[in-house]
N, C-alpha and C positions, 0 to 999 in steps of 0.2 A: 520386564518392561523398562527397567532403568537403562540397560544397554541399548534396547530398541529405541528409546527416546533420544539417546545421544547420536546414534548412527542416522536416525531419521532427521534429526536437527542438521547434521552435516549435509545430508542430501538436499534438504530444503535450502540451506544457506548458499548453495552453489547455483541456484536458479537465477536467471534463466539460461546463462551461457557458460556455466562452470567457472565464472570469474567473480562470483559473489564474495562478500566478506564473511569469513568464518572465524569465530572467536572461540578458541579452546577454553578459555575461562568461563564463558557463557555456557558452553556445553557441559563443563564440569558442574557448574551451579545447577543447571537443569537436571543432571543426573541425581544430585543430592536432594533437590526439591521433590522429584518424582519418588525417590526412595522414602523420603520423609512423609509424603502424603499417603502413600500406600501403607506404610508402617503404622502411621497414626490412625488411619481408617480401620485397620485390623484391630488395633489396640482398643479403639472405641467400640468396635463390634463386640469385643470380648468383655467390655464393661457392661454392655447392654444385655448380652446373652452368653451362655457357655460356648466355648469354641466349637465351631461347626465343621471346620475342615482341618486337614493336617497342617496347612499353613497357619491357620488361626491358632491351632494348638502349639505350634512351634513358637510363635510370637508370644503366646501367653506364658509358656515355660521360660522363655528368655527375655521377658519384658523389662527386667531391670537393666540388663545389658543393652537392650535396644534403646531405652531411654538415655543411657549414657552416650551411645553412638549418636543419637539425635541431638543431644546437647553439644557434642563436638562439631557435628555438621552445622548446627545453628551458628556457632562461633565462626567457623570457617566461612559460612555463607555471608555473615554480616561483614567480615573483612573483605570478602570478594566484591561486595557491593560498591566499594570505593573505586574499583578498577574496571567496572563494566561500562560499556557505552551507554550514555544517558537514555537513549531510546529503549534499549533492552532493559535497563534498570526500571524505568517507569512502567513499561509493559509488564514486567515480572511482578512489581509491587501491586499493580492493579489486580492481576490474577491471584496473587497471594491473599489479598484482601477478600476477594470474592470467595475463594476456597475456604478461608478461615470462617467466614459467615456460614457457609454450607456445613462445614464440620461441626460448628457450634450448634447449628440447627439439628443435625443428626443426633448429637449428644443430648440436647435438651428434650427432644421428642422421643428419645428411646428408639429411634428407627422404626416408627410405627406407620402402617398404612402406605398411602401413596407417596409420602415423603421419602420413605426408603426406596420405593420403586423408582422414583425420579432420579435416584443415584445412577441408574442404568442409562440415563440421558445426560446428566450433569458431568459425570466422570469423563466420558469420551470427548465432550465439548471442551472441558478445561484442559484435558491432555493435548488435544489437537491445537488449541490456542497457545498452550505453553510451548509445544515443540515447533510447530510451523510458524506461529505468530512471532516467537522470539527470533527465528531465523530471518523472516522476511522484513520485520520492522527495522532491522539493522542495515538493510540494503539501501543504496542511494535512490532507487526507483522501484515502484511497485508495478509489476506487469500482470497481465491477465493470466499468464501461465502460472504464476505464483498463487493467485487467488483460486484458479480452477483446480490445480493439483492440491492445494490446501484443503479445498472442499472434499476432494477425493480421499485425502488422508483422514479427515474427520469421519467420513462414512466408514472407512476401514476400522477406525478406533471404535465407532459405534457398533459395527459388525462384531468386533472382538468381544465387547462387553456383553452383548446379547447372546453371542455364541457360548460364552462361559456360563452365563445365567441359564441358558437353555439346557446345557448339560447338567448343571446343578439341580434343575427342576426334576430330573429323573429320580434323584435320591432324596430330595428335600421333602420332609413330611409336611412342612408348612413354610410360609415365607411371603414376601411382598414384592419379589422381583417382577419385572414386566412379563417375562415368559410364563411365570406361574399365573399371573393375572390374565394374560391373553389366552393361554392354552397352547398346546403343541402346534396345531394347525395354523393358527394365526401367526405364531412366532416364525415358523418356517416360511410363511408367505412374506413377512417383513424382511427376513434375511435374504430371500430371493430378490426382493425389490432393491435392497441395498446393493447387492452384488451387481445387478444389471445397471444400477445407477453409476457405480464405479466404472464399469466397462464403458458405458456411454460417454461419460465425461473424459475418461482417459483416452479413448479412441479419438474423440473430438480434438483433444490437445495434440495428439499425434498428427492429425490431418491438417490442422490450421496453424500450428506453430512454425516459425521460421528458424528456430534454433534446433540444434541436435540434442543437447542435453535434456530438455524436457521430454523428448521422445523416450530416452532411456529411463527417465524417472517414471513416466507413464507406464511403461512396460513392467517395471518393478512393482508399481502399485497394483497393477492388474494381477501380477503373480501373488502378491500378498492377499488380495481379496479372494483370488482363486484357491489359494491354500486353505483359507478359512471356510470357503464355500464347500470345498471337498470334505472337510472334517464333519460337518453336520449332516451330510448325506446318509451316513451309516453310523449313527451314534453308538451303537452297541460295540463297535470296534475300539472305541476310545474311552469308554467309561471306566474300564479296569485301571485301578491305581491313579485315576484322574489324569490319564495320559493326555487328554485334550488340553489341559492347562499348559504343559510344557510345549506342545506342538503349536498352540495358538500364540504363545509368546515368542516362539522361535521365528514365526512369520515376520516379526518386526525387526529381525536381523537381516532380512533380504536386502535392505538398502546398502549393505556391504558390497553388493554386486556393482554399485556405481561409486565405490569408495575412491 
């Protein structure tokens, strides 16, 4: 997800006509923040309950090293703040504040009930705002293509979180994720709606935009959603060794096609 965040940020930063402002330092800070949030989230999960997945177990085993890495990244991030564009800086600080409140809430409540289930909605929203928002806030003008394709990117991030939770629901004995609460049939219906929502918005962008670059971005976003849509059609193929995780994350590298 870290590499996916960086390449997606670059893709968004070039909207609408491939002459947008792209800041390498902002991309680097974004990658550090995404790594930090996901790592802290897993470490908090491990404090609440025994490690549930291989990734959680890995982070539990190497937790001391990870805390050291997070400390180094924190120092580097603080130094980088002095060199970021003001708009990106304030946008990032606002998201960091909201994320900190959420992580604090997860820790205090022990991840119980609907609060934990809401993670399946909060995480993709913050991820999309961090990636797409940080890219567009630095541009001299905000266009409808940026907003529309940003909404598409958020839907894809939401699709990704629900997809992973959907696969995890097949092996989880208990839990509070949305797919577990909704059931398989309702989850598949929601995933179907999200996919067609992506297609509708992306195709509308292709039809109505007067720029060429948003067309390329829209096609990539449809491919990202299509890849994830294909995964959950036959879950039995991807459950072995949690192959769905690697494949669902690899989808976010598709923006390299418009690098």
